[in-house]
Every structure is written in structure tokens, then in C-alpha cells.
N, C-alpha and C positions, 0 to 999 in steps of 0.2 A: 562780402557776406561772411566769409570765414572769420574775419576779425571780430565782427559783431557776435557771431556764435561763440567765439572764444571768450569774449567778455562776459557773456551770460553764464557760461560754464564756470568761470572763475568766481563770479558773484554767487553762484549757487553753492560752490564749495565753501565760500566764506560764510554763508548762512548756515551750512551744516556744521562747520567748526564752531561758530558762535552758539548754536543750539546745543552741541555736545558739551561745550564748556559750561553753559548755563545749567544743563542737566547734572553735570558732575558737581557743581557748586550746590545745587539743591540737595543732592544725595548726601554730600558731606555735612550740610547743615542739619539734615534730619538725623543722621547718625550721631552728631555731636549733641543734639538736643536729647536724644534717647539716653546717651551716656550720662549727661548731666542729671536727668531725672532719676536714673538708677543710683547715682551717687547720693542724691538728696534723700532717697528712700533709705539707703544704707546708713547715712548719717543720722536720720531720725530714729532708726532702730537702735543705733549705738547710744544715743542720748537717752532713750527709754530704758535701755538696759542699765545705764549708769544710774539713773534715778532709782531703779529697783535695788541696786547694790547699796546706794546711800540709805534707803529706807531699811534695808536689812541690817546694815551696820548700826543704825540708830537703835533698833530693837535689841540687837546683841549687846550694845553698850548699856542699855537700860537693865538688861538681865544681869550682866556681869557686875554692875554697880549696886545691884540689889534693889533697884527701884520697882521692879515687877517680879512676880513669882513665876514659877515654872509653868503653871497653867496659862497665865496671861501671855507669857513668852510663846508657848506653843500655839495659842489661838492667833496671835499676831502674825507668826510665821505662816500659819495656814492661810490667813487672809492675804498675805503677800503672794503666796503661791497661787491661790485662786485668782487673784487680781492679775497675775502675770499670764495666766492661761486664757483669760477672757478677752 
């Protein structure tokens, strides 16, 4: 009888170990997914900021080359700022 009881106990510990490992794998997967999502949001913000800088550079180039006057330059810069805040 003790041999049978010993086998049941060892099988029970095996189930606990397998469950703990499965739980650990699940936690690691959730944390990794959260970190990937955070990185994607950061990358999207960086791309949007880059597009804003490109638009600003184009307006500055137009002003420096004399293609637009000071009032138009000021209006376009204000539009860029307003667009960046909304």
C-alpha cells in the first residue's frame, strides 16, 4: 500500500510542476506581448513625429527660396502646430 501511495504522490508532484511551468510560460508570453505592443506604439509615434518634421522642413524650404511670403509661412506653420496638437 505504501508503494501505491508513493506513486500517487510522485504523480501529484509531477502535475504541480507541469502546471507551474505552464503558468510561467503563460506569464512570459503575456509580458512579451505587452512589450511588443508598447514598442509598436513608440515606433508609430516616432514615425508621426518624423512626418511632422518633414512637413515643417518643406514649408521652411519654400519660405527660404521665396516661393511663399511671410504671412503664408506663418499660416502654414500655425496649421502644422494645430495639426500636431489634435
